[in-house]
C-alpha positions as CSV (number, residue, x, y, z in Angstrom):
1,M,0.0,0.0,0.0
2,F,2.8,2.4,0.8
3,L,6.5,2.4,1.3
4,I,7.9,3.4,4.7
5,I,11.3,4.9,5.0
6,P,13.3,6.0,8.1
7,V,14.1,9.6,8.5
8,E,15.8,11.8,11.1
9,A,13.7,11.1,14.2
10,N,13.4,8.2,16.6
11,G,10.4,5.9,17.0
12,T,7.3,6.0,14.9
13,L,7.5,9.8,14.4
14,G,10.7,9.1,12.4
15,F,8.9,7.3,9.6
16,G,7.4,8.9,6.6
17,S,5.7,7.7,3.5
18,L,8.0,7.9,0.4
19,A,5.2,6.9,-2.0
20,F,1.6,7.0,-0.7
21,L,-0.2,5.2,-3.6
22,P,-3.7,5.7,-2.3
23,H,-3.5,9.4,-3.1
24,A,-4.1,8.4,-6.7
25,A,-7.3,6.7,-5.5
26,R,-8.5,10.1,-4.3
27,V,-7.4,12.1,-7.3
28,L,-8.3,9.8,-10.2
29,P,-12.1,9.4,-9.4
30,V,-12.4,13.2,-9.2
31,L,-10.7,13.6,-12.5
32,F,-12.8,11.0,-14.2
33,F,-16.2,11.6,-12.5
34,G,-16.0,15.1,-11.1
35,G,-17.5,16.2,-7.8
36,R,-19.9,13.2,-7.8
37,A,-17.0,11.0,-6.6
38,I,-16.2,13.0,-3.5
39,P,-18.9,11.4,-1.2
40,A,-17.5,8.0,-2.2
41,I,-14.0,9.2,-1.4
42,Y,-15.1,10.3,2.1
43,F,-16.8,6.9,2.7
44,S,-13.9,4.9,1.5
45,E,-11.4,6.9,3.5
46,L,-13.4,6.3,6.7
47,V,-13.8,2.6,6.0
48,A,-10.1,2.2,5.2
49,S,-8.9,4.1,8.2
50,N,-11.2,2.3,10.7
51,Y,-11.3,-1.2,9.4
52,I,-8.2,-1.9,7.2
53,G,-4.6,-1.9,8.3
54,E,-3.1,-1.0,11.6
55,L,-5.3,1.4,13.5
56,E,-2.3,2.7,15.4
57,F,-1.0,4.6,12.3
58,S,-4.3,5.9,10.9
59,T,-7.0,8.2,12.3
60,S,-10.5,9.2,11.2
61,Y,-9.4,12.8,11.4
62,G,-6.5,12.2,9.1
63,A,-8.9,10.5,6.6
64,L,-11.2,13.4,6.8
65,I,-8.4,15.9,6.3
66,S,-7.2,14.0,3.2
67,S,-10.6,13.8,1.7
68,T,-11.3,17.4,2.5
69,A,-8.0,18.3,0.7
70,I,-9.5,16.8,-2.4
71,L,-12.8,18.7,-1.9
72,I,-10.9,22.0,-1.4
73,S,-8.7,21.4,-4.4
74,W,-11.7,20.5,-6.6
75,G,-13.6,23.6,-5.3
76,A,-10.6,25.8,-6.1
77,F,-10.4,24.4,-9.6
78,K,-14.1,24.8,-10.1
79,L,-14.0,28.4,-8.8
80,L,-11.1,29.2,-11.2
81,D,-13.1,27.5,-14.0
82,V,-10.5,24.9,-14.8
83,D,-12.2,22.0,-16.6
84,L,-11.0,18.7,-15.1
85,K,-13.6,16.4,-16.4
86,S,-13.5,16.9,-20.1
87,K,-12.1,14.1,-22.3
88,R,-9.5,16.6,-23.7
89,V,-7.9,17.0,-20.3
90,L,-7.4,13.3,-19.9
91,R,-5.7,12.7,-23.2
92,N,-2.0,11.8,-23.3
93,T,-1.1,15.2,-24.7
94,D,-2.7,17.4,-22.1
95,W,-1.5,16.5,-18.6
96,K,-1.0,20.0,-17.1
97,H,-4.4,20.0,-15.3
98,V,-3.9,16.5,-14.0
99,T,-0.5,17.3,-12.7
100,L,-1.6,20.6,-11.2
101,F,-4.5,18.9,-9.5
102,I,-2.2,16.3,-8.0
103,L,0.2,19.0,-6.8
104,V,-2.5,21.3,-5.3
105,S,-4.3,18.4,-3.5
106,A,-1.0,17.1,-2.1
107,L,-0.1,20.5,-0.9
108,V,-3.5,21.1,0.8
109,N,-3.3,17.6,2.3
110,G,0.2,18.2,3.6
111,I,-0.7,21.5,5.2
112,G,-3.9,20.1,6.7
113,N,-2.2,17.1,8.2
114,G,0.7,19.2,9.4
115,A,-1.8,21.5,11.2
116,Y,-3.5,18.4,12.6
117,Y,-0.2,17.1,14.1
118,I,0.4,20.5,15.7
119,Y,-3.1,20.6,17.2
120,Q,-3.5,17.0,18.2
121,Y,0.1,15.9,19.2
122,E,1.7,19.3,19.8
123,V,4.5,18.3,17.4
124,F,5.8,21.2,15.3
125,D,7.8,19.7,12.5
126,P,7.7,21.1,9.0
127,L,9.0,17.8,7.7
128,I,5.6,16.2,8.5
129,S,3.9,18.3,5.9
130,M,6.7,17.7,3.5
131,R,6.4,14.0,3.9
132,F,2.7,14.1,3.2
133,V,3.3,16.3,0.1
134,V,6.1,14.3,-1.4
135,G,4.5,11.0,-0.6
136,D,1.3,12.0,-2.2
137,I,2.9,13.4,-5.3
138,V,5.2,10.4,-5.8
139,G,2.5,7.9,-5.1
140,A,0.0,9.4,-7.5
141,T,2.6,9.7,-10.2
142,I,3.7,6.1,-9.8
143,V,0.1,4.9,-10.0
144,I,-0.7,7.0,-13.1
145,L,2.5,6.0,-14.9
146,S,1.8,2.3,-14.1
147,L,-1.7,2.6,-15.4
148,M,-0.5,4.3,-18.5
149,F,2.0,1.5,-19.0
150,L,-0.5,-1.3,-18.4
151,T,-3.3,0.2,-20.5
152,G,-0.8,0.8,-23.4
153,F,-1.0,-2.9,-24.1
154,I,-4.8,-2.9,-24.5
155,K,-5.9,-2.4,-28.0
156,V,-9.5,-1.2,-28.5
157,P,-10.7,-2.1,-32.0
158,E,-12.1,0.8,-34.0
159,I,-15.6,0.7,-35.3
160,K,-15.9,1.7,-38.9
161,D,-19.1,3.1,-40.3
162,D,-19.6,2.1,-43.9
């Protein structure tokens, strides 16, 4: 699910996610289905954080912050009238909106979770936010590139109208 690497601190606070692959599971549905996917993202985050994996390292608040980061990013793009849902955006030649959405949502998620760590655990460490941002960006990029590679082998026959 994600890769854990040791960093400069001791104990569990010294671990950060190098590539958090589930960030792509938050980003891709919004890119393909728009705002209709956001309630499902909230629900899946809550189920995953409460029933899947080790409960020691995940919280419901962290899941809400991560899902809210997607909602805030989507709202900002909608407010700025950036079209994320059109088929033109998702073509191989026009990835600037996809990349920008990944970067903005990862940044909002990193800031939100960094603020949560300050509030909940009274730990002020800017590297926490950086770990979230870098992990989300790298993870989403790995998933998207892997999907592009895997779907490159699938040939869809063209229907010809005669």
